Structures are given as C-alpha cells and as structure tokens.
C-alpha positions as CSV (number, residue, x, y, z in Angstrom):
1,M,38.1,-14.2,-2.4
2,A,38.0,-10.1,-2.6
3,Y,34.5,-8.5,-2.7
4,D,35.7,-5.0,-3.3
5,V,34.7,-5.4,-7.0
6,P,34.0,-1.7,-8.1
7,H,30.3,-1.0,-9.1
8,P,29.1,1.6,-9.7
9,P,26.0,2.9,-8.6
10,D,22.8,3.5,-10.5
11,R,20.0,5.9,-9.6
12,A,17.6,4.1,-7.3
13,Q,14.1,4.8,-9.2
14,S,10.3,5.0,-8.2
15,W,7.4,5.2,-10.2
16,A,7.1,8.7,-9.4
17,D,10.4,9.6,-10.5
18,C,11.3,7.2,-13.2
19,D,12.7,7.9,-16.2
20,P,10.4,9.0,-19.2
21,D,11.0,6.1,-21.2
22,L,10.4,3.6,-19.2
23,S,7.0,5.0,-18.0
24,R,6.3,5.5,-21.4
25,Y,7.0,1.9,-22.2
26,V,4.6,0.6,-19.4
27,E,1.8,2.7,-20.6
28,Q,2.0,1.4,-24.6
29,A,2.6,-2.1,-23.5
30,L,-0.8,-1.9,-21.4
31,A,-2.5,-0.1,-24.4
32,A,-1.2,-2.7,-27.1
33,T,-2.9,-5.3,-24.3
34,G,-6.2,-4.0,-25.6
35,L,-7.4,-4.1,-22.1
36,E,-9.9,-1.6,-20.5
37,P,-8.4,-2.1,-17.0
38,T,-10.5,-1.0,-13.6
39,G,-7.3,-1.0,-11.8
40,V,-3.3,-1.0,-12.2
41,Y,-1.3,-1.1,-9.4
42,V,3.0,-1.2,-9.2
43,H,4.6,-3.4,-6.8
44,G,8.3,-4.4,-6.3
45,S,11.4,-2.5,-6.7
46,L,9.5,0.5,-8.6
47,A,7.0,1.3,-6.1
48,M,9.6,0.7,-2.9
49,G,11.9,3.2,-4.6
50,C,14.6,0.5,-5.5
51,F,14.4,-0.2,-8.9
52,Y,17.4,0.1,-11.0
53,R,17.7,-0.2,-14.9
54,A,20.5,-2.6,-15.1
55,K,19.2,-5.1,-12.9
56,S,15.3,-4.6,-12.3
57,D,12.1,-6.0,-13.7
58,V,8.9,-3.7,-13.5
59,D,6.1,-5.4,-11.5
60,L,2.4,-4.8,-12.1
61,L,-1.1,-6.1,-11.5
62,V,-3.6,-5.4,-13.4
63,V,-7.0,-5.9,-12.7
64,V,-10.4,-6.2,-15.0
65,R,-13.9,-6.5,-14.6
66,E,-15.1,-9.7,-15.7
67,T,-13.2,-13.1,-16.7
68,L,-11.0,-13.3,-20.1
69,S,-11.7,-15.9,-22.8
70,P,-8.8,-17.8,-24.1
71,A,-8.8,-15.8,-26.8
72,Q,-8.5,-12.3,-25.0
73,R,-5.7,-14.2,-22.9
74,E,-3.7,-15.1,-25.7
75,R,-4.0,-11.7,-27.2
76,V,-2.8,-10.0,-24.3
77,A,0.0,-12.2,-23.4
78,R,1.1,-12.0,-27.1
79,A,1.2,-8.2,-27.4
80,L,3.3,-8.2,-24.5
81,A,5.6,-10.9,-25.6
82,E,6.0,-9.1,-29.2
83,R,7.0,-5.8,-27.5
84,A,9.6,-7.3,-25.1
85,A,12.6,-6.8,-27.9
86,T,11.8,-3.0,-27.8
87,R,12.0,-2.5,-24.3
88,P,14.3,0.2,-22.6
89,M,15.9,-2.1,-19.9
90,L,17.0,-4.9,-19.5
91,G,14.6,-6.7,-16.7
92,D,11.1,-6.9,-18.3
93,L,7.6,-6.4,-17.3
94,E,6.3,-8.9,-14.7
95,L,2.6,-8.9,-14.6
96,S,-0.4,-10.7,-13.8
97,V,-4.3,-10.1,-14.6
98,L,-6.7,-10.7,-12.6
99,T,-10.5,-10.3,-12.6
100,E,-12.3,-8.1,-9.6
101,R,-13.5,-11.5,-8.0
102,Q,-9.8,-13.2,-8.0
103,A,-8.8,-9.7,-6.4
104,A,-11.2,-9.7,-3.7
105,E,-11.6,-13.4,-2.7
106,G,-7.7,-13.6,-2.7
107,T,-7.8,-17.0,-4.5
108,R,-4.6,-16.4,-6.0
109,E,-5.8,-17.6,-9.4
110,Y,-5.2,-15.2,-12.4
111,E,-6.3,-14.5,-15.9
112,V,-2.8,-13.9,-17.6
113,H,0.9,-14.0,-16.5
114,Y,3.5,-12.3,-18.4
115,S,7.5,-12.3,-17.6
116,A,10.2,-12.7,-19.3
117,Y,10.7,-16.5,-18.3
118,W,7.3,-17.2,-20.6
119,T,8.4,-14.7,-23.8
120,D,9.4,-17.6,-26.3
121,R,6.7,-19.9,-24.8
122,I,4.2,-17.4,-25.7
123,L,5.6,-16.6,-28.9
124,A,5.9,-20.4,-30.3
125,G,2.1,-21.0,-29.0
126,Q,3.1,-23.4,-26.0
127,V,0.8,-22.0,-23.8
128,D,-2.7,-23.2,-23.1
129,Y,-4.8,-20.1,-22.4
130,A,-8.0,-22.2,-21.3
131,A,-6.5,-23.4,-17.8
132,T,-7.3,-22.2,-14.8
133,N,-4.1,-20.8,-13.2
134,R,-2.7,-20.3,-9.3
135,D,0.2,-18.5,-8.5
136,P,1.2,-18.5,-4.6
137,D,3.2,-15.9,-5.6
138,L,0.4,-13.6,-5.8
139,A,0.3,-13.6,-2.0
140,A,3.4,-11.5,-1.8
141,H,2.6,-9.0,-4.8
142,V,-0.7,-8.2,-3.2
143,S,1.0,-7.6,0.0
144,V,3.1,-5.2,-1.3
145,V,0.6,-3.4,-3.5
146,Q,-1.8,-2.7,-0.1
147,R,1.2,-1.9,1.9
148,R,3.5,-0.2,-0.2
149,G,2.4,-0.3,-3.6
150,V,1.5,2.6,-6.5
151,A,-1.9,3.0,-7.7
152,V,-1.3,4.1,-11.4
153,S,-5.2,4.0,-11.8
154,G,-8.2,2.3,-10.1
155,R,-9.7,2.2,-6.4
156,P,-7.2,2.2,-3.7
157,A,-5.7,-1.3,-3.3
158,G,-7.0,-1.6,0.2
159,E,-10.9,-1.8,-1.3
160,V,-9.8,-3.7,-4.4
161,F,-7.7,-6.9,-3.1
162,A,-8.5,-9.1,0.2
163,E,-6.0,-9.0,2.9
164,V,-3.1,-11.4,2.7
165,P,-2.3,-12.7,6.1
166,H,1.2,-12.6,7.1
167,E,2.1,-16.0,7.3
168,E,1.2,-16.7,3.6
169,Y,3.2,-13.6,2.6
170,L,6.3,-15.1,4.3
171,R,5.6,-18.3,2.8
172,A,5.9,-16.9,-0.6
173,I,9.0,-14.9,-0.2
174,E,10.2,-18.4,1.6
175,A,9.7,-20.3,-1.3
176,D,12.5,-18.8,-2.8
177,L,15.3,-19.8,-0.5
178,R,14.5,-23.5,-1.6
179,E,14.1,-22.7,-5.4
180,V,16.6,-20.0,-6.4
181,D,19.9,-21.1,-7.5
182,L,22.2,-19.6,-5.2
183,V,25.4,-19.6,-7.2
184,A,23.6,-18.9,-10.6
185,E,21.7,-15.9,-9.3
186,P,24.0,-14.8,-6.1
187,Y,22.9,-11.5,-5.5
188,Y,19.0,-11.9,-6.0
189,G,19.1,-14.9,-3.7
190,V,21.5,-13.4,-1.4
191,L,19.1,-10.0,-1.0
192,N,15.9,-12.4,-0.9
193,A,17.2,-14.3,1.7
194,C,18.3,-11.2,4.3
195,R,14.6,-10.2,3.4
196,V,13.1,-13.1,4.4
197,V,15.3,-13.1,7.9
198,M,14.1,-9.5,8.7
199,V,10.6,-10.3,7.7
200,R,10.9,-13.4,10.4
201,E,12.1,-11.0,12.9
202,C,10.1,-7.3,12.0
203,G,7.0,-8.4,10.6
204,A,7.4,-5.8,7.5
205,V,6.5,-5.8,4.2
206,V,10.6,-4.9,2.9
207,S,11.9,-4.9,-0.6
208,K,15.1,-7.0,-1.3
209,E,17.4,-3.6,-1.3
210,E,16.4,-3.2,2.5
211,G,16.3,-6.5,3.4
212,G,20.1,-6.1,2.5
213,E,20.7,-3.5,4.4
214,W,19.2,-4.9,7.4
215,G,21.4,-7.7,6.4
216,L,24.6,-5.5,7.0
217,R,23.5,-4.3,10.5
218,S,22.3,-7.7,11.8
219,L,24.0,-10.8,10.2
220,T,27.2,-12.0,12.1
221,E,30.4,-10.5,10.2
222,Q,31.3,-13.8,8.4
223,H,28.2,-13.1,6.3
224,R,28.3,-9.3,5.7
225,A,31.1,-9.2,2.8
226,V,28.4,-11.5,0.7
227,V,25.9,-9.2,1.5
228,Q,27.7,-6.2,0.7
229,Q,28.6,-7.4,-2.7
230,A,25.3,-8.6,-3.6
231,L,23.8,-4.8,-2.5
232,R,26.7,-3.6,-4.8
233,C,26.0,-5.8,-7.7
234,Y,22.1,-5.1,-7.3
235,R,22.9,-0.9,-7.4
236,S,25.3,-1.5,-10.3
237,A,24.9,0.7,-13.5
238,R,27.5,-1.6,-15.6
239,P,26.0,-3.0,-18.7
240,V,26.1,-6.9,-18.5
241,R,24.5,-9.5,-21.2
242,P,20.8,-10.8,-20.4
243,E,23.1,-13.9,-19.8
244,E,25.3,-12.4,-17.2
245,R,22.6,-10.5,-15.1
246,G,22.1,-13.0,-12.5
247,T,25.9,-12.7,-11.6
248,D,26.8,-9.4,-12.7
249,G,28.9,-10.8,-14.7
250,H,32.0,-11.8,-12.5
251,A,32.5,-14.9,-10.1
252,W,31.6,-15.0,-6.8
253,D,32.9,-17.0,-3.8
254,V,30.8,-20.5,-3.6
255,G,31.7,-21.6,-0.6
256,A,30.8,-17.9,1.1
257,L,27.4,-18.2,-0.7
258,Q,26.9,-21.8,0.5
259,A,27.5,-20.7,4.0
260,F,25.3,-17.7,3.9
261,R,22.6,-20.0,3.0
262,Q,22.8,-22.7,5.3
263,H,23.0,-19.6,8.3
264,V,19.4,-18.5,6.7
265,L,18.0,-22.1,6.7
266,E,19.0,-22.7,10.1
267,S,17.8,-19.7,11.3
268,R,14.3,-21.3,10.6
269,G,15.4,-24.7,11.0
270,E,15.0,-25.7,7.8
271,A,18.7,-27.2,7.3
272,G,17.5,-30.5,7.3
273,R,15.1,-30.0,4.5
274,A,17.7,-27.9,2.0
C-alpha cells in the first residue's frame, strides 16, 4: 500500500499562540461551570506546541479548594456537555477537576471528568456523581503539567501537584498499547507507541508528535513508512467527519500496523500478553 497520500499541514499551536476562538471557547466553557478554580493548567498537545485543530483535544486540569457535592459535579459536567455542540474544533475538551488535596497527595482521585466519550452519558443522566472516582491516566497528565504544562491561573504546578514517579508515568502511557484499537485509531496508536518507546529509552516527558519524529530517526526502515503516515495524518488540515477522525478518512495497511505493534510490544517483552 502507498503511504504518500497528501496531507496538507495544519498550523501547530500552543496555548500562547492558539487561535482566538479556541482560547475564547475554553475560557467561556470554564466560566459556564460555575467553578472558582484555584488553578487551571493546560497539558497535552496545546501545552507542548503540537495542537492541530483538525485532530487534537484541549487537555485541562482544574484545581478547586474543596470537595464538590454531587449536585455541583453534575452542574459542571452538564455545562461542558451542553456546550460541546458549539465548539470551534473537531476535538473536544478533556478536562478533570481535582481538589487541592487530591492534587497534593497524588491519589489519582478526581471530582469531575469530562471528555467527548462522556457527552451523551452526561446529557442522558447516566453518570453517578456521588461515586468516588480514580483515573490512572492522571499520572500522565500531571507529569506533563509539571514538566511542560501551562499555568493559565494559579500557583506553579510544582507547588500544587505531587511529583509523579517516572514508572507510574510510563505505565499510564503504556496502557494505550494494549487498549487502543490500532486499526480503528491508527495515527493515534502509532504515535503513542513511538512515544512509549522513546520514553523507555530516553526517560523524558514527550508529546506524541515528538515520539513520531523520534521513531522516524530511530526505528528500523520497515516501520518508518507507517510512522510517516501517522505524522502526516496527525498534522493534516483536511476536514474529516467525526467518525473518520481516527483514520483521517482513508485506508491503512493493516499488516503494517500489526507488524509495528508487535515490534513495539516485543521491545519490552510484552508480545506474549498482547
């Protein structure tokens, strides 16, 4: 299969230079929640200068002083879900609300989580807001916030969030190697896998795009073509329907994807558990 499908590049954005309608949407969405945060922190691609409007989500951690009541949690979640249809980008907010204690103790517990995955459930009233929730992915989010994040408001992240052990960060990003369907979400899966291998070897906190660039330099020639295609898709400005977002709207070589995944798993002896 050919990998030279043209993908016009989008502009890589960071929080400091993102499009005005994007920052305005984030600010208005936060205001709609009624929260009074003691800190708001950007992580993910928008913090690391590789946010692409046609693909990326906006990743946020919001810190509040005290535990929220179930009614307050529902108000926050519904405010975000009800605004989702008006967002100016294909991706959505991915936002977690933590108390100061949860952030300082590193419990991975949170008060509210919102992402596109939860929108329909929130609007349908299918979320238990009285439950105690824990998200292992917070280890990765906090690691990025501490090392490369942006404090939109509040104290520096190092004074707010407990330090994340490197192995916990690595476990959090490795989980996607086993959970993500590489055929359904190829460019995300490929770039995340490159990121994992890079982190294993270099020990840094890096973006998926940086992982892909590293893969082009460091992986065997057999796998570079699929990594190159993943980067082109990630950076593409070509409009796609929401259901095409995972593939960028075109076919991928399934055999090449499976061979790539096997190579990454074998790099840490996980192939037998795949």
